[in-house]
C-alpha positions as a Markdown table, in Angstrom:
| # | Residue | x | y | z |
|---|---|---|---|---|
| 1 | Met | 46.2 | 11.7 | 31.1 |
| 2 | Ala | 44.1 | 12.8 | 28.1 |
| 3 | His | 40.4 | 12.7 | 28.9 |
| 4 | Pro | 38.6 | 10.6 | 26.3 |
| 5 | Ile | 36.6 | 12.7 | 23.8 |
| 6 | Ala | 34.0 | 11.8 | 21.2 |
| 7 | Ala | 32.3 | 13.6 | 18.3 |
| 8 | Ile | 30.3 | 13.1 | 15.2 |
| 9 | Ala | 32.9 | 13.3 | 12.5 |
| 10 | Thr | 30.6 | 13.6 | 9.5 |
| 11 | Gly | 28.0 | 16.2 | 8.6 |
| 12 | Phe | 24.4 | 16.2 | 9.9 |
| 13 | Val | 22.9 | 15.1 | 6.6 |
| 14 | Arg | 21.6 | 11.8 | 5.3 |
| 15 | Ser | 24.4 | 9.8 | 3.8 |
| 16 | Gly | 25.6 | 6.2 | 3.2 |
| 17 | Ile | 28.0 | 6.3 | 6.2 |
| 18 | Gly | 28.3 | 8.3 | 9.3 |
| 19 | Ile | 31.3 | 8.3 | 11.7 |
| 20 | Leu | 31.6 | 8.6 | 15.4 |
| 21 | Arg | 35.2 | 9.3 | 16.4 |
| 22 | Met | 36.8 | 8.8 | 19.9 |
| 23 | Ser | 40.2 | 9.5 | 21.3 |
| 24 | Gly | 42.0 | 9.5 | 24.6 |
| 25 | Asp | 43.1 | 7.3 | 27.5 |
| 26 | Gly | 40.8 | 4.4 | 28.1 |
| 27 | Cys | 38.6 | 5.1 | 25.1 |
| 28 | Ile | 38.7 | 1.5 | 23.9 |
| 29 | Asp | 37.3 | 0.2 | 27.1 |
| 30 | Leu | 34.7 | 3.0 | 27.3 |
| 31 | Ala | 33.6 | 2.4 | 23.7 |
| 32 | Asn | 33.2 | -1.3 | 24.5 |
| 33 | Lys | 30.4 | -0.4 | 26.9 |
| 34 | Val | 28.1 | 0.7 | 24.1 |
| 35 | Phe | 29.2 | -1.6 | 21.3 |
| 36 | Thr | 29.1 | -5.4 | 21.2 |
| 37 | Leu | 31.2 | -7.2 | 18.6 |
| 38 | Ser | 29.5 | -9.9 | 16.6 |
| 39 | Ser | 32.3 | -12.2 | 17.7 |
| 40 | Lys | 31.4 | -11.4 | 21.4 |
| 41 | Lys | 35.0 | -10.6 | 22.1 |
| 42 | Pro | 36.0 | -7.5 | 24.0 |
| 43 | Met | 37.1 | -4.6 | 21.8 |
| 44 | Ser | 40.4 | -4.6 | 23.5 |
| 45 | Glu | 41.3 | -7.8 | 21.6 |
| 46 | Leu | 40.8 | -6.2 | 18.2 |
| 47 | Pro | 43.9 | -5.8 | 16.1 |
| 48 | Asp | 44.7 | -2.2 | 15.0 |
| 49 | Arg | 43.0 | -0.8 | 11.9 |
| 50 | Leu | 40.9 | -3.8 | 11.1 |
| 51 | Leu | 37.2 | -3.3 | 10.5 |
| 52 | Ser | 34.9 | -5.5 | 12.6 |
| 53 | Arg | 31.2 | -5.8 | 12.7 |
| 54 | Gly | 28.9 | -5.3 | 15.7 |
| 55 | Thr | 25.9 | -3.6 | 17.3 |
| 56 | Leu | 25.8 | -0.1 | 18.7 |
| 57 | Tyr | 23.6 | 0.4 | 21.8 |
| 58 | Asp | 22.0 | 3.4 | 23.5 |
| 59 | Glu | 22.0 | 4.3 | 27.2 |
| 60 | Gln | 19.2 | 1.8 | 27.9 |
| 61 | Ser | 21.0 | -1.0 | 26.1 |
| 62 | Arg | 18.7 | -0.8 | 23.2 |
| 63 | Pro | 20.2 | -1.4 | 19.7 |
| 64 | Ile | 20.7 | 1.7 | 17.7 |
| 65 | Asp | 22.4 | 0.3 | 14.5 |
| 66 | Glu | 24.5 | -2.4 | 13.0 |
| 67 | Ala | 27.9 | -0.8 | 12.5 |
| 68 | Met | 31.6 | -1.3 | 11.9 |
| 69 | Val | 34.3 | -0.5 | 14.3 |
| 70 | Phe | 38.1 | -0.2 | 14.2 |
| 71 | Val | 40.7 | 0.8 | 16.8 |
| 72 | Ser | 44.1 | 2.5 | 16.4 |
| 73 | Arg | 46.4 | 2.3 | 19.4 |
| 74 | Ala | 48.9 | 5.0 | 20.5 |
| 75 | Pro | 51.2 | 6.2 | 19.1 |
| 76 | His | 50.2 | 4.9 | 15.6 |
| 77 | Ser | 47.0 | 6.9 | 15.3 |
| 78 | Tyr | 45.9 | 10.3 | 14.0 |
| 79 | Thr | 46.0 | 11.9 | 17.4 |
| 80 | Gly | 48.9 | 9.8 | 18.8 |
| 81 | Glu | 46.4 | 8.4 | 21.4 |
| 82 | Asp | 44.3 | 5.3 | 21.5 |
| 83 | Thr | 41.4 | 6.0 | 19.1 |
| 84 | Val | 38.1 | 4.3 | 18.1 |
| 85 | Glu | 35.8 | 4.9 | 15.2 |
| 86 | Phe | 32.2 | 3.6 | 14.7 |
| 87 | Gln | 31.0 | 3.6 | 11.1 |
| 88 | Cys | 27.3 | 3.6 | 11.2 |
| 89 | His | 24.5 | 4.3 | 8.6 |
| 90 | Gly | 24.6 | 8.0 | 7.9 |
| 91 | Ser | 21.3 | 8.9 | 9.7 |
| 92 | Pro | 21.5 | 12.1 | 11.8 |
| 93 | Ala | 19.2 | 10.4 | 14.3 |
| 94 | Val | 21.5 | 7.4 | 14.6 |
| 95 | Leu | 24.6 | 9.5 | 15.0 |
| 96 | Arg | 23.0 | 11.7 | 17.7 |
| 97 | Ala | 21.9 | 8.6 | 19.6 |
| 98 | Gly | 25.3 | 7.1 | 19.3 |
| 99 | Leu | 27.0 | 10.2 | 20.6 |
| 100 | Ser | 24.6 | 10.5 | 23.5 |
| 101 | Ala | 25.4 | 6.9 | 24.4 |
| 102 | Leu | 29.2 | 7.6 | 24.4 |
| 103 | Leu | 28.7 | 10.7 | 26.5 |
| 104 | Ser | 26.7 | 8.7 | 29.1 |
| 105 | Val | 29.6 | 6.3 | 29.7 |
| 106 | Gly | 32.3 | 8.9 | 30.3 |
| 107 | Phe | 33.3 | 10.5 | 27.0 |
| 108 | Arg | 33.4 | 14.3 | 26.8 |
| 109 | Gln | 32.1 | 16.1 | 23.7 |
| 110 | Ala | 35.1 | 17.1 | 21.6 |
| 111 | Gly | 35.6 | 20.8 | 20.9 |
| 112 | Pro | 36.3 | 22.3 | 17.5 |
| 113 | Gly | 39.5 | 20.8 | 16.0 |
| 114 | Glu | 40.3 | 18.9 | 19.2 |
| 115 | Phe | 41.3 | 15.7 | 17.5 |
| 116 | Thr | 43.8 | 17.6 | 15.3 |
| 117 | Lys | 45.0 | 19.7 | 18.3 |
| 118 | Arg | 45.8 | 16.5 | 20.1 |
| 119 | Ala | 47.7 | 15.3 | 17.0 |
| 120 | Phe | 49.7 | 18.6 | 17.1 |
| 121 | Leu | 50.4 | 18.4 | 20.8 |
| 122 | Ser | 51.5 | 14.8 | 20.6 |
| 123 | Gly | 54.0 | 15.6 | 17.8 |
| 124 | Gln | 52.1 | 13.8 | 15.0 |
| 125 | Met | 52.2 | 17.0 | 12.9 |
| 126 | Asp | 53.4 | 20.6 | 13.2 |
| 127 | Leu | 51.1 | 23.7 | 13.1 |
| 128 | Thr | 51.4 | 24.2 | 9.4 |
| 129 | Gln | 50.2 | 20.6 | 8.8 |
| 130 | Ala | 47.3 | 21.1 | 11.3 |
| 131 | Glu | 46.2 | 24.2 | 9.5 |
| 132 | Ala | 46.3 | 22.3 | 6.2 |
| 133 | Val | 43.7 | 19.9 | 7.5 |
| 134 | Met | 41.1 | 22.6 | 7.6 |
| 135 | Asp | 42.3 | 24.0 | 4.3 |
| 136 | Leu | 41.7 | 20.6 | 2.7 |
| 137 | Ile | 38.2 | 20.3 | 4.2 |
| 138 | Ser | 37.4 | 23.8 | 3.0 |
| 139 | Ala | 38.9 | 23.5 | -0.5 |
| 140 | Asp | 36.4 | 24.1 | -3.4 |
| 141 | Gly | 38.7 | 23.6 | -6.4 |
| 142 | Arg | 41.1 | 20.8 | -7.4 |
| 143 | Gln | 44.2 | 23.1 | -7.3 |
| 144 | Gly | 43.3 | 24.5 | -3.9 |
| 145 | Ala | 42.9 | 20.9 | -2.5 |
| 146 | Ala | 46.2 | 20.0 | -4.0 |
| 147 | Leu | 47.9 | 22.9 | -2.3 |
| 148 | Ala | 46.4 | 21.9 | 1.1 |
| 149 | Asn | 47.3 | 18.3 | 0.6 |
| 150 | Ala | 50.9 | 19.3 | -0.2 |
| 151 | Ser | 51.1 | 21.2 | 3.1 |
| 152 | Leu | 49.4 | 18.4 | 5.0 |
| 153 | Asn | 52.1 | 16.0 | 3.6 |
| 154 | Gly | 54.8 | 18.3 | 4.9 |
| 155 | Ala | 55.9 | 20.4 | 1.9 |
| 156 | Leu | 55.9 | 23.7 | 3.8 |
| 157 | Ser | 57.3 | 22.0 | 6.9 |
| 158 | Arg | 60.2 | 20.7 | 5.0 |
| 159 | Lys | 60.9 | 24.0 | 3.3 |
| 160 | Ile | 60.9 | 25.9 | 6.6 |
| 161 | Thr | 62.9 | 23.2 | 8.4 |
| 162 | Ala | 65.6 | 23.6 | 5.7 |
| 163 | Gln | 65.8 | 27.3 | 6.2 |
| 164 | Lys | 66.0 | 26.9 | 10.0 |
| 165 | Ala | 68.8 | 24.3 | 9.6 |
| 166 | Ala | 70.8 | 26.8 | 7.4 |
| 167 | Leu | 70.3 | 29.6 | 9.9 |
| 168 | Thr | 71.0 | 27.4 | 12.9 |
| 169 | Ala | 74.3 | 26.2 | 11.4 |
| 170 | Leu | 75.2 | 29.8 | 10.7 |
| 171 | Gln | 74.3 | 30.9 | 14.2 |
| 172 | Ala | 76.4 | 28.1 | 15.8 |
| 173 | His | 79.4 | 29.2 | 13.7 |
| 174 | Leu | 78.8 | 32.8 | 14.7 |
| 175 | Ala | 78.6 | 31.9 | 18.4 |
| 176 | Ala | 81.7 | 29.8 | 18.3 |
| 177 | Trp | 83.7 | 32.5 | 16.5 |
| 178 | Val | 82.6 | 35.3 | 18.8 |
| 179 | Asp | 82.5 | 33.5 | 22.2 |
| 180 | Phe | 85.5 | 31.2 | 21.8 |
| 181 | Pro | 88.2 | 33.2 | 20.1 |
| 182 | Glu | 91.0 | 31.1 | 21.7 |
| 183 | Glu | 89.7 | 28.0 | 20.0 |
| 184 | Asp | 90.7 | 27.0 | 16.5 |
| 185 | Val | 87.4 | 28.0 | 14.9 |
| 186 | Pro | 87.5 | 28.7 | 11.2 |
| 187 | Glu | 86.8 | 32.3 | 10.3 |
| 188 | Leu | 83.4 | 33.1 | 9.0 |
| 189 | Ser | 83.9 | 34.8 | 5.7 |
| 190 | Gln | 81.6 | 37.6 | 4.6 |
| 191 | Ser | 81.0 | 35.8 | 1.3 |
| 192 | His | 79.8 | 32.6 | 3.0 |
| 193 | Leu | 77.7 | 34.6 | 5.5 |
| 194 | Cys | 76.0 | 36.6 | 2.7 |
| 195 | Ala | 75.5 | 33.5 | 0.5 |
| 196 | Val | 73.7 | 31.6 | 3.3 |
| 197 | Leu | 71.6 | 34.6 | 4.3 |
| 198 | Gly | 70.8 | 35.5 | 0.7 |
| 199 | Gly | 69.7 | 31.9 | 0.0 |
| 200 | Val | 67.3 | 31.9 | 3.0 |
| 201 | Glu | 66.0 | 35.4 | 2.1 |
| 202 | Arg | 65.2 | 34.2 | -1.5 |
| 203 | Glu | 63.4 | 31.1 | -0.4 |
| 204 | Leu | 61.3 | 33.0 | 2.1 |
| 205 | Asp | 60.6 | 35.8 | -0.3 |
| 206 | Ala | 59.4 | 33.3 | -2.9 |
| 207 | Leu | 56.9 | 31.9 | -0.4 |
| 208 | Ile | 55.7 | 35.4 | 0.4 |
| 209 | Gln | 55.4 | 36.5 | -3.2 |
| 210 | Ser | 53.2 | 33.4 | -4.1 |
| 211 | Tyr | 50.9 | 33.9 | -1.1 |
| 212 | Asp | 48.2 | 36.0 | -2.9 |
| 213 | Ala | 47.9 | 33.5 | -5.8 |
| 214 | Ser | 47.8 | 30.4 | -3.6 |
| 215 | Ala | 45.2 | 32.1 | -1.3 |
| 216 | Val | 43.0 | 32.6 | -4.4 |
| 217 | Leu | 43.2 | 28.9 | -5.2 |
| 218 | Arg | 42.4 | 28.0 | -1.6 |
| 219 | Glu | 39.8 | 30.6 | -0.7 |
| 220 | Gly | 38.5 | 32.0 | -4.0 |
| 221 | Val | 38.1 | 35.7 | -4.7 |
| 222 | Asp | 35.3 | 38.3 | -4.7 |
| 223 | Cys | 34.7 | 39.5 | -8.2 |
| 224 | Ala | 32.7 | 42.6 | -9.2 |
| 225 | Ile | 31.0 | 42.7 | -12.6 |
| 226 | Val | 30.6 | 46.4 | -13.4 |
| 227 | Gly | 29.7 | 48.5 | -16.4 |
| 228 | Arg | 27.0 | 50.7 | -18.0 |
| 229 | Pro | 23.4 | 49.5 | -18.4 |
| 230 | Asn | 22.9 | 46.9 | -21.2 |
| 231 | Ala | 26.7 | 46.4 | -21.6 |
| 232 | Gly | 26.1 | 42.7 | -20.9 |
| 233 | Lys | 26.9 | 42.3 | -17.2 |
| 234 | Ser | 24.0 | 40.0 | -16.4 |
| 235 | Thr | 24.6 | 38.0 | -19.6 |
| 236 | Leu | 28.2 | 37.6 | -18.4 |
| 237 | Leu | 27.0 | 36.4 | -14.9 |
| 238 | Asn | 24.7 | 33.8 | -16.5 |
| 239 | Leu | 27.6 | 32.7 | -18.8 |
| 240 | Leu | 30.0 | 32.1 | -15.9 |
| 241 | Ala | 27.3 | 30.6 | -13.7 |
| 242 | Gly | 26.2 | 28.2 | -16.4 |
| 243 | Phe | 22.5 | 29.0 | -15.9 |
| 244 | Asp | 20.1 | 32.0 | -16.0 |
| 245 | Arg | 21.0 | 33.5 | -12.6 |
| 246 | Ala | 20.2 | 37.1 | -13.5 |
| 247 | Ile | 17.3 | 38.6 | -15.4 |
| 248 | Val | 18.4 | 39.9 | -18.9 |
| 249 | Thr | 16.2 | 42.4 | -20.8 |
| 250 | Pro | 16.9 | 45.2 | -23.2 |
| 251 | Val | 15.4 | 47.7 | -20.6 |
| 252 | Ala | 18.2 | 49.8 | -19.1 |
| 253 | Gly | 18.3 | 49.6 | -15.3 |
| 254 | Thr | 16.8 | 46.1 | -15.0 |
| 255 | Thr | 19.5 | 45.2 | -12.4 |
| 256 | Arg | 19.0 | 47.5 | -9.4 |
| 257 | Asp | 20.7 | 45.7 | -6.6 |
| 258 | Val | 23.8 | 43.5 | -6.3 |
| 259 | Val | 23.2 | 39.9 | -7.5 |
| 260 | Glu | 25.5 | 37.3 | -6.0 |
| 261 | Gln | 26.6 | 33.9 | -7.3 |
| 262 | Ala | 29.6 | 31.6 | -6.5 |
| 263 | Val | 31.1 | 29.9 | -9.6 |
| 264 | Gln | 34.1 | 27.7 | -10.3 |
| 265 | Leu | 36.0 | 29.3 | -13.2 |
| 266 | Gly | 38.8 | 26.9 | -14.1 |
| 267 | Asp | 40.8 | 26.4 | -10.9 |
| 268 | Val | 39.5 | 29.6 | -9.3 |
| 269 | Arg | 36.4 | 30.0 | -7.2 |
| 270 | Leu | 34.8 | 33.4 | -8.0 |
| 271 | Asn | 32.2 | 35.0 | -5.7 |
| 272 | Leu | 30.5 | 37.0 | -8.4 |
| 273 | Phe | 28.6 | 40.3 | -7.8 |
| 274 | Asp | 26.6 | 41.5 | -10.7 |
| 275 | Thr | 26.0 | 45.2 | -10.1 |
| 276 | Ala | 23.6 | 47.9 | -11.2 |
| 277 | Gly | 24.4 | 49.7 | -14.4 |
| 278 | Leu | 26.5 | 52.8 | -14.0 |
| 279 | Arg | 24.8 | 55.9 | -15.3 |
| 280 | Gln | 23.3 | 59.2 | -14.2 |
| 281 | Thr | 19.8 | 58.7 | -12.9 |
| 282 | Glu | 17.0 | 60.5 | -11.0 |
| 283 | Asp | 15.5 | 57.2 | -9.7 |
| 284 | Ala | 16.3 | 56.9 | -6.0 |
| 285 | Ile | 16.2 | 53.2 | -6.0 |
| 286 | Glu | 18.5 | 52.8 | -9.0 |
| 287 | Ala | 20.8 | 55.5 | -7.6 |
| 288 | Glu | 21.2 | 53.4 | -4.4 |
| 289 | Gly | 22.0 | 50.4 | -6.6 |
| 290 | Ile | 24.7 | 52.4 | -8.4 |
| 291 | Arg | 26.2 | 53.5 | -5.1 |
| 292 | Arg | 26.5 | 49.9 | -4.1 |
| 293 | Ser | 28.1 | 49.1 | -7.5 |
| 294 | Trp | 30.9 | 51.5 | -6.8 |
| 295 | Lys | 31.3 | 50.1 | -3.3 |
| 296 | Lys | 31.6 | 46.6 | -4.7 |
| 297 | Leu | 34.2 | 47.7 | -7.2 |
| 298 | Glu | 36.3 | 49.2 | -4.4 |
| 299 | Glu | 36.1 | 46.0 | -2.2 |
| 300 | Ala | 36.6 | 43.4 | -4.9 |
| 301 | Gly | 39.7 | 41.3 | -5.3 |
| 302 | Leu | 39.0 | 41.1 | -9.1 |
| 303 | Ile | 37.0 | 43.4 | -11.4 |
| 304 | Leu | 35.4 | 42.4 | -14.7 |
| 305 | Ala | 34.5 | 45.7 | -16.4 |
| 306 | Val | 32.1 | 45.1 | -19.2 |
| 307 | Phe | 31.9 | 47.6 | -22.1 |
| 308 | Asp | 29.4 | 47.7 | -25.0 |
| 309 | Gly | 31.6 | 47.1 | -28.1 |
| 310 | Ser | 28.7 | 48.0 | -30.4 |
| 311 | Glu | 28.7 | 51.6 | -29.2 |
| 312 | Arg | 31.3 | 54.4 | -28.9 |
| 313 | Pro | 32.9 | 54.9 | -25.5 |
| 314 | Thr | 31.0 | 57.3 | -23.2 |
| 315 | Arg | 31.9 | 59.5 | -20.3 |
| 316 | Glu | 30.7 | 56.8 | -18.0 |
| 317 | Asp | 32.9 | 54.2 | -19.6 |
| 318 | Leu | 36.0 | 56.5 | -19.1 |
| 319 | Glu | 35.1 | 57.1 | -15.5 |
| 320 | Leu | 34.8 | 53.4 | -14.9 |
| 321 | Ala | 38.1 | 52.8 | -16.6 |
| 322 | Lys | 39.8 | 55.4 | -14.4 |
| 323 | Arg | 38.4 | 53.8 | -11.2 |
| 324 | Cys | 39.9 | 50.5 | -12.3 |
| 325 | Ala | 43.4 | 51.9 | -12.6 |
| 326 | Gly | 45.9 | 50.1 | -10.5 |
| 327 | Arg | 43.4 | 47.4 | -9.5 |
| 328 | Pro | 43.2 | 43.7 | -10.5 |
| 329 | Ala | 40.8 | 44.5 | -13.4 |
| 330 | Ile | 40.1 | 43.0 | -16.8 |
| 331 | Ala | 38.2 | 45.0 | -19.5 |
| 332 | Leu | 35.7 | 42.9 | -21.5 |
| 333 | Val | 34.6 | 44.6 | -24.7 |
| 334 | Asn | 31.4 | 42.7 | -25.2 |
| 335 | Lys | 29.2 | 42.1 | -28.3 |
| 336 | Glu | 32.1 | 41.0 | -30.5 |
| 337 | Asp | 29.5 | 39.4 | -32.8 |
| 338 | Lys | 28.3 | 42.9 | -33.8 |
| 339 | Pro | 30.0 | 45.6 | -35.8 |
| 340 | Ser | 32.6 | 47.3 | -33.5 |
| 341 | Gln | 32.2 | 51.0 | -32.6 |
| 342 | Phe | 34.3 | 50.9 | -29.5 |
| 343 | Asp | 37.8 | 52.3 | -29.5 |
| 344 | Ala | 39.6 | 50.2 | -26.8 |
| 345 | Glu | 42.6 | 52.6 | -26.9 |
| 346 | Trp | 40.6 | 54.9 | -24.7 |
| 347 | Ile | 40.5 | 52.4 | -21.8 |
| 348 | Ala | 43.6 | 50.3 | -22.4 |
| 349 | Pro | 45.9 | 52.3 | -20.1 |
| 350 | Tyr | 43.7 | 51.6 | -17.1 |
| 351 | Phe | 43.6 | 47.8 | -17.3 |
| 352 | Ala | 45.9 | 44.8 | -17.1 |
| 353 | Met | 44.1 | 43.2 | -20.1 |
| 354 | Val | 41.5 | 44.2 | -22.6 |
| 355 | Leu | 39.6 | 41.3 | -24.2 |
| 356 | Pro | 37.0 | 41.4 | -27.0 |
| 357 | Val | 34.3 | 38.8 | -26.2 |
| 358 | Cys | 30.8 | 37.8 | -26.8 |
| 359 | Cys | 29.2 | 37.0 | -23.5 |
| 360 | Gln | 26.5 | 35.0 | -25.2 |
| 361 | Glu | 29.0 | 32.5 | -26.6 |
| 362 | Glu | 30.3 | 29.6 | -24.5 |
| 363 | Gly | 33.8 | 30.0 | -25.8 |
| 364 | Ala | 34.1 | 33.3 | -24.0 |
| 365 | Arg | 34.1 | 31.5 | -20.7 |
| 366 | Lys | 37.5 | 29.8 | -21.5 |
| 367 | Val | 39.0 | 33.0 | -22.7 |
| 368 | Ile | 38.0 | 34.8 | -19.5 |
| 369 | Ala | 39.1 | 31.9 | -17.3 |
| 370 | Ala | 42.6 | 32.0 | -18.9 |
| 371 | Ala | 42.8 | 35.7 | -18.5 |
| 372 | Val | 41.8 | 35.6 | -14.8 |
| 373 | Ala | 44.4 | 32.9 | -14.1 |
| 374 | Arg | 47.1 | 35.0 | -15.7 |
| 375 | Leu | 46.1 | 38.2 | -13.9 |
| 376 | Leu | 45.8 | 36.6 | -10.4 |
| 377 | Gly | 49.0 | 34.5 | -10.9 |
| 378 | Thr | 47.2 | 31.2 | -10.3 |
| 379 | Ser | 48.5 | 29.8 | -13.6 |
| 380 | Gln | 52.1 | 30.0 | -12.3 |
| 381 | Ile | 51.4 | 28.1 | -9.0 |
| 382 | Asp | 52.8 | 24.6 | -8.6 |
| 383 | Pro | 50.0 | 23.0 | -6.5 |
| 384 | His | 52.4 | 20.4 | -5.1 |
| 385 | Ala | 55.0 | 22.9 | -3.9 |
| 386 | Ala | 55.3 | 24.5 | -0.5 |
| 387 | Ser | 52.9 | 27.5 | 0.1 |
| 388 | Leu | 51.8 | 29.7 | 2.9 |
| 389 | Ser | 48.2 | 29.6 | 4.2 |
| 390 | Gly | 46.5 | 32.3 | 6.2 |
| 391 | Gln | 47.7 | 35.6 | 7.7 |
| 392 | Arg | 49.4 | 33.8 | 10.7 |
| 393 | Gln | 51.8 | 32.0 | 8.4 |
| 394 | Leu | 52.3 | 35.0 | 6.1 |
| 395 | Ser | 53.1 | 37.3 | 9.1 |
| 396 | Ala | 55.6 | 34.8 | 10.6 |
| 397 | Ala | 57.3 | 34.3 | 7.2 |
| 398 | Thr | 57.5 | 38.0 | 6.6 |
| 399 | Arg | 59.0 | 38.7 | 10.0 |
| 400 | Ala | 61.6 | 36.0 | 9.3 |
| 401 | Arg | 62.4 | 37.3 | 5.8 |
| 402 | Asp | 62.8 | 40.9 | 7.2 |
| 403 | Ala | 65.0 | 39.7 | 10.0 |
| 404 | Val | 67.2 | 37.9 | 7.5 |
| 405 | Ser | 67.3 | 41.0 | 5.3 |
| 406 | Gly | 68.4 | 42.9 | 8.5 |
| 407 | Ala | 71.2 | 40.4 | 9.0 |
| 408 | Leu | 72.4 | 40.9 | 5.4 |
| 409 | Asp | 72.5 | 44.7 | 6.0 |
| 410 | Ala | 74.4 | 44.2 | 9.3 |
| 411 | Ala | 76.9 | 41.9 | 7.6 |
| 412 | Gln | 78.0 | 44.9 | 5.5 |
| 413 | Gly | 79.6 | 46.7 | 8.4 |
| 414 | Leu | 77.6 | 46.6 | 11.7 |
| 415 | Gly | 79.5 | 43.5 | 13.0 |
| 416 | Leu | 78.8 | 39.9 | 13.8 |
| 417 | Asp | 76.9 | 40.6 | 17.0 |
| 418 | Ala | 74.2 | 42.5 | 15.1 |
| 419 | Val | 74.0 | 39.7 | 12.5 |
| 420 | Ser | 73.5 | 37.2 | 15.3 |
| 421 | Val | 70.7 | 39.2 | 16.9 |
| 422 | Cys | 68.9 | 39.3 | 13.5 |
| 423 | Val | 69.4 | 35.6 | 12.9 |
| 424 | Asp | 67.9 | 34.9 | 16.3 |
| 425 | Asp | 64.8 | 36.9 | 15.4 |
| 426 | Ala | 64.5 | 35.0 | 12.1 |
| 427 | Leu | 64.7 | 31.7 | 13.9 |
| 428 | Asp | 62.1 | 32.7 | 16.4 |
| 429 | Ala | 59.7 | 33.7 | 13.6 |
| 430 | Leu | 60.2 | 30.4 | 11.8 |
| 431 | Cys | 59.7 | 28.4 | 15.0 |
| 432 | Glu | 56.4 | 30.3 | 15.5 |
| 433 | Leu | 55.4 | 29.5 | 12.0 |
| 434 | Thr | 55.7 | 25.7 | 12.5 |
| 435 | Gly | 54.3 | 26.0 | 16.1 |
| 436 | Glu | 57.5 | 25.1 | 18.0 |
| 437 | Asn | 57.3 | 28.3 | 20.1 |
| 438 | Ala | 53.7 | 29.4 | 19.3 |
| 439 | Ser | 51.8 | 30.8 | 22.3 |
| 440 | Glu | 48.8 | 28.9 | 23.7 |
| 441 | Ala | 46.6 | 31.8 | 22.6 |
| 442 | Val | 47.8 | 31.4 | 19.0 |
| 443 | Ile | 47.3 | 27.6 | 19.1 |
| 444 | Asn | 43.8 | 28.0 | 20.5 |
| 445 | Glu | 42.9 | 30.5 | 17.8 |
| 446 | Val | 44.1 | 28.1 | 15.1 |
| 447 | Phe | 41.9 | 25.2 | 16.3 |
| 448 | Asp | 38.9 | 27.3 | 17.2 |
| 449 | Lys | 38.4 | 27.7 | 13.4 |
| 450 | Phe | 38.1 | 23.9 | 12.9 |
| 451 | Cys | 34.9 | 22.0 | 12.6 |
| 452 | Val | 33.9 | 19.6 | 15.4 |
| 453 | Gly | 35.0 | 16.0 | 14.9 |
| 454 | Lys | 38.3 | 16.8 | 13.1 |
């Protein structure tokens, strides 16, 4: 018996519509105690998923709001249980009063993600689809939302199911060949064994290799803007933000601390950090700002290094370039509108790309957006394809891939018993990925990250 739960499913802000969501055994009869249909019929007579009008009442039977209601009966509902939703006017006061009324008649306040957890436990979705629900809620960009929606609709589940099916069929053949030698079981050729294992390894490796780029689309990336004073860092921040976020003056050292701003650059959300200009200084406050600049450079998932194209490269420019070596960094040689004095060959070996730009011109934004997409790999991502989300899924997929790689190695001479052990390990990891054998602790950790009401 699933105890009936209730929660406010929309945010605590004024809006046109607010939703109170309920689920669990007996929730329709309990909801009927605080809601009177305009038809005066009991809620139990409502057909599934048909909006009906009525009045929502508080604990003292005083009207709270004129609202709409619909029911969805098990198993044809989001949670797989009987569910009810009240659609009220989106007043926080109305929603709080409605939730209080529901709790007074026997509902329990739902915990974070409890509706989706019940959907998972009732078999309405696997764990990858459940995690996609929160990814979709959290998505900032169109491509990130598309990736989450693809997972919610089962793209990753289908991919993993196909690999499990291939390994399961192989394991069954291995078991029959090893355990029942007296039976007429066809011999498992090494070529077939390696072909199946190799195919699974490639599919899993493709998912793993695309993880970083898909994570950027889902979650965004921290981006440090670094460079010497007056190179154009704050001008770049303002260009990418679309408004004057940072103070820009010809006075060196104007920016003394890190200035933060989130922006949407193409399909990628950048958490920008405009940093203090890098130079030698005796000013204690500016020196602390420069220390923080270097720290942000080390922490960032993307670096936009800005150089003054109207001046010759300096020792500070070369030091910055060397610190960017091996990092996801783009060199922006600014002030393209002025006569060039900057020899980009000095810094080119340390960067993935070197771009001449003018950070005062709007066209530079598109150039930088395209370069960022290429560098981070987001331009190569199919938003409708299967993708991994979060460290839990990445870890499980990596363990499965490594186990399959071990099976391939074993197939070269260690024997079929060793292959079978590795295939078992791979299947265990894939079942953990989809939630089939995930521990209760892992499941609770997944849903604790959800918002209440979903």
